[in-house]
C-alpha positions in Angstrom: 91.4 126.3 39.2 92.1 127.9 42.0 93.6 126.2 45.1 90.6 127.7 47.3 88.0 125.5 44.9 90.2 122.1 44.5 89.4 121.0 47.7 86.3 120.5 48.0 86.5 119.1 44.1 89.1 116.4 46.0 86.6 115.5 49.4 83.6 114.7 46.8 85.4 112.6 44.5 87.2 110.5 47.7 83.9 110.3 48.8 82.2 108.1 45.7 82.2 104.9 46.0 84.5 103.2 44.0 84.2 99.4 42.4 86.7 97.5 43.7 84.5 94.4 45.9 84.9 95.9 49.7 86.5 92.9 52.3 83.7 92.2 54.8 83.6 93.3 58.1 85.4 90.3 60.5 82.0 88.8 62.5 82.2 90.4 66.1 81.8 87.6 69.0 78.3 86.4 70.4 80.4 85.7 73.4 80.8 88.9 74.4 77.3 89.1 75.7 78.2 86.0 78.0 76.3 86.0 81.1 80.1 85.3 82.5 81.5 88.8 80.8 77.9 91.0 81.6 79.2 93.1 84.5 82.7 93.7 82.8 81.1 94.7 79.5 78.7 97.4 81.3 82.0 99.1 82.3 83.9 99.0 79.4 86.5 95.9 80.2 85.5 93.6 77.6 85.8 93.7 73.2 84.1 91.4 70.9 87.3 90.1 68.8 87.9 88.8 65.0 87.8 84.9 65.0 85.1 84.6 67.7 87.6 85.9 69.8 86.8 88.2 73.6 89.2 90.5 75.3 88.5 91.5 78.6 91.1 94.3 80.0 91.1 95.2 83.5 93.2 96.5 86.1 93.6 94.7 89.2 94.4 96.8 92.7 96.3 94.4 95.7 94.2 96.9 97.9 90.4 96.4 96.4 89.8 94.6 100.1 90.4 97.4 101.9 87.2 100.1 100.3 89.1 100.8 97.0 91.4 103.0 99.0 93.8 104.0 96.1 97.4 103.5 95.6 99.9 103.6 93.1 100.8 100.3 92.4 98.4 98.2 89.5 98.6 94.8 87.2 96.9 95.6 83.9 95.8 92.2 82.5 95.0 91.3 79.5 92.9 88.6 78.6 91.7 87.3 75.0 89.6 84.3 75.1 90.1 81.8 72.3 86.8 79.3 71.8 86.1 76.2 70.5 83.9 75.6 67.7 80.4 74.7 68.0 77.5 75.9 69.9 78.2 77.9 73.2 80.9 80.1 74.2 83.6 77.0 75.4 86.9 78.3 76.3 89.6 76.6 75.0 92.4 78.6 76.0 92.9 82.2 77.6 96.0 84.5 76.2 96.7 86.7 79.0 98.8 89.1 78.9 99.5 91.7 82.2 102.1 94.0 83.1 102.9 96.0 86.4 102.5 99.6 86.3 102.5 103.0 88.7 104.8 104.1 91.1 107.4 101.3 90.2 110.0 103.6 88.6 110.3 102.2 84.8 113.8 100.7 85.3 112.6 98.5 88.1 109.2 96.8 86.8 108.9 93.4 86.4 108.9 92.6 81.7 105.5 92.3 80.5 104.3 88.6 81.1 102.1 86.7 78.3 101.2 83.4 78.3 98.8 80.8 77.6 96.3 79.8 80.5 93.9 76.5 80.3 90.3 76.1 82.3 90.3 72.9 84.5 87.7 71.0 82.7 84.7 72.2 79.9 83.5 75.6 80.7 81.2 77.6 78.7 81.0 81.3 79.4 77.8 81.2 78.1 76.3 78.9 80.7 74.1 81.2 83.5 74.9 78.6 85.8 78.7 79.3 85.5 79.8 80.9 89.0 83.7 80.8 88.0 86.0 80.3 85.8 89.3 79.1 86.8 92.6 79.5 83.8 96.0 78.2 85.3 99.2 78.6 82.9 100.4 74.9 82.2 103.6 75.2 84.7 99.9 76.7 87.5 102.5 79.2 88.3 99.6 81.8 87.5 96.3 81.6 87.7 93.1 83.8 86.6 89.8 83.4 88.3 86.8 84.9 86.7 84.0 85.3 89.0 80.4 87.7 87.3 81.4 90.3 89.7 85.3 90.7 89.7 88.4 89.2 88.2 91.6 87.6 90.5 95.2 87.7 89.0 97.4 85.2 91.1 101.6 85.1 90.9 103.4 82.5 92.5 101.2 80.0 92.8 102.1 76.1 94.1 100.9 74.0 91.5 97.3 72.1 93.1 97.8 75.6 96.1 93.5 76.5 97.0 93.2 80.2 95.1 91.4 82.8 97.4 88.9 85.4 96.2 88.2 86.8 99.6 90.0 87.5 102.6 92.1 85.4 104.8 89.5 84.8 108.4 92.8 84.1 110.8 90.8 80.3 111.1 93.5 77.5 112.1 94.3 75.6 109.5 93.4 77.9 106.7 95.3 77.3 103.9 98.2 79.4 103.3 98.0 80.3 99.4 97.5 82.2 97.3 95.5 85.5 97.3 95.3 87.4 94.5 95.1 91.0 93.2 91.6 91.6 92.3 89.7 94.7 90.2 88.8 97.5 92.7 85.1 98.2 94.1 85.8 101.6 92.8 87.0 100.4 88.8 83.2 99.6 88.4 80.1 102.3 87.5 77.6 102.2 90.5 75.2 99.1 89.7 
């Protein structure tokens, strides 16, 4: 047999189904369609994972408040949501990985961080009435606030400090802590 005829024959043999049983494909999480994740999912930021987990990947931009003016600094946030057994999509814990990037020289970048974040009280992301999900580390020094329209990532937070998701107003007595990096509006497609 010539080499000219061998390639099609090999391709044909590889395409014939074998008798070996195939493992069932992992079941994707239905929680990826939860109301809290809808805007992120429409913009390709949500991924359903096996084992009833959902990964949300976003780029936090500290300049989102100035009309999305681009700059070269960002923090990539990857949050893997682990849900409790049973009905709904009750958040048990969220494994958050962060990585600073942009025009920070490679040698000056802070190392990537990975830590478990926990909700304060029960939080079911499938509940359409859930307007905000606040997660903090056990030490409460970092936080993640997820709203239906944006995500805010906070570092170096004091335990119990308020987490602001709007710009300071300059009002007398306004708490000084803490403003987080959010997703620039320009990262979302027009809706």
